[in-house]
C-alpha positions, 0 to 999 in steps of 0.5 A: 605112237603115244598110248592111249589112256584107257580107264576100266571100272567094276565093282570087284573081280570076284569069281563070276562072268562079268568079272572073268570076261574083264580079266579075259579081256585085259589078258588079250589087249595090246599094251604097246597101244594102251595104258590101262588103269583098273579101278575097283570098289573092293579089293582082294578078290580071287582074280585080282592075281589074274590081272596082267602086270601091264595094268595098274589097279588103282589106289582103293578110294577113300570111302571104299578104304573107310567103309571096310573099317570097323564102326569103332574105327570108322567113328574114331577116324571121323573124330580125327578128321573133324569130318563126319561126312563119310560115317553119316553116308555109311550109317544111312545107307547101312540103316536103310538096306536093313529094312527091306530086302532091295533088289541090286538095282535098288541097292546100287541106287541107294549107295550113290544117293548116300554115298557119292558126295563123299567119293572124290573125282579121278583127276586123271583125264582119260581117252576111254572111260569103261564101266564093265558092269551096271549100276555103281560102276556106271554111276562112277564113270559118269559122274566121277570120271573125265574123258574123251568117250565113255562106254557103259557095259551091260551084262545081265537082263536088265529090267527096271521099274520107273523109279530105277529107270528114271534115276538111272537114265541121268547117267546113261545120258552121258555115255557115248556107246553102251554094250550089251553082252548078248541080243537078248540082253540088248532087247530087254534093255531097249524095253526100258531105254528105247531112246538108246537105240542108236547108242547100244552095240552087242559085243559078247564076253569074250572067252579065250579057249586057250587060256582056259584049257590051260588053266584046267591043266593046273592043279586044283580041282575036286578033293575028295574021293567021290568016284560016282557022277560029278554034277558041277554048278557056278554061280553067285549064291543068289536068286538070279541063279536058282538054287532053289531049283537046283536043290529041289532038282537034287532032291529028286535025283537021290530019290531015283537012287543015282550015285552023284554028288552035285557041287557048287562053286559061288559065294553069295547073299543066299549062302545061309539060306542055301545051307539051311535048304540042303540040311532040311532036304537031308542032302548034305551028302549031295549038294556040296558048297565049295565057296569061290575057286580063283580056277574053277577050271579044273572043276569043270574038267573033271565033272561029268556034267555041267548044270545051269538053273539061272532064271536070268543071265546076260549071256551064261559064261560058265557055260561057255567055259564048259562047253570049252572043255567038251563037258555036256550042258543041261541048262534052263532056258533063260533069255540068252540061252540060244545064243550059244546053246543048240538043244540036243547037240551041245547040251539040253535046255530044259524048262524052268523047274525042278522036275525038268531039271531033274529029267534033263540030268537023267536023261544025259546021264542014262542015254549013252548014245546021247551023252557020246554025241554030245561029247562029239559034237562039243569036241568039233564046234566053234569055241571062243570068240576071240575075234571079239576082241577086233570089235573091242578095238573098233569100239574104242577107236 
């Protein structure tokens, strides 16, 4: 039987929710039936080493390679080729985004407006082409890929203003199906794009308890010898993840005299701002930025408590991973939180402010009976959702 040709497109395989979800999906696919290509806009990130050997990671786009050159080398490259189109696109985009604090959707639009004309079309014809995140991957699959069927993933609560809606609608019009990773993600997407009701399908981020348990047993994890309470947060150092809430909550825990350290795994644009806030609040011994780790699971396994202070999420994959490793969760009440959280059973869902987060943490830490019951519940609740793989196979026909 001839294999179906699949293409997945995502910006990178950095250590974040959509990226981990894609790596898990790729690890479960039946490669006797599918020939799989993977297109990335950034290479060399931590999760690439976990991509199955059967997956063909495509050569970087010419523009991607050009964008990684120093400005001097980019200029030399342009002079040698007597072609300044890429340099012009790169300079216009760089200058534009320096002037304002643009949101992700705005940055994606500006990038595509400046760079799309110099990004080459993929010559391969695919049976199925999938943009596995919104923004640039969606624009790329829409305009630069030929396929029998195109599917767009939406893995955040996607609220767009009128300008962004008008810009993106012409791309989504080219897709056969749109996948939302939770019911709330679907509802929010359809508030912006009500015309796509018949196109949108819910397919949860696939997570495999067996894979995560095995990864948690490998070497790694906390390297200090701290023997107090270990709190863990995983998330990009960006506004979405609510690190401002986390740091204020951390400050309140310190004032209560609790013997703890709060560790954060992630990187992102707010790193310097968060470091400065940690310093200003005298929390350098209490709030520890660990950067990105290819295997976060030993950290989760050895944490006493997992805390998510997100302001919005499409699903909340790190919460699901903590649950799979039987670690109690305290999380803010973001849109999609009740897709997996049962308040008072597998953790606590609290208001989106520092006092509520700090109080939730203290409640779990100080009430031994509550914590014991949460762990008991975690050990018996349904883990993972590999059955979503069958929905994926149905989706791609």
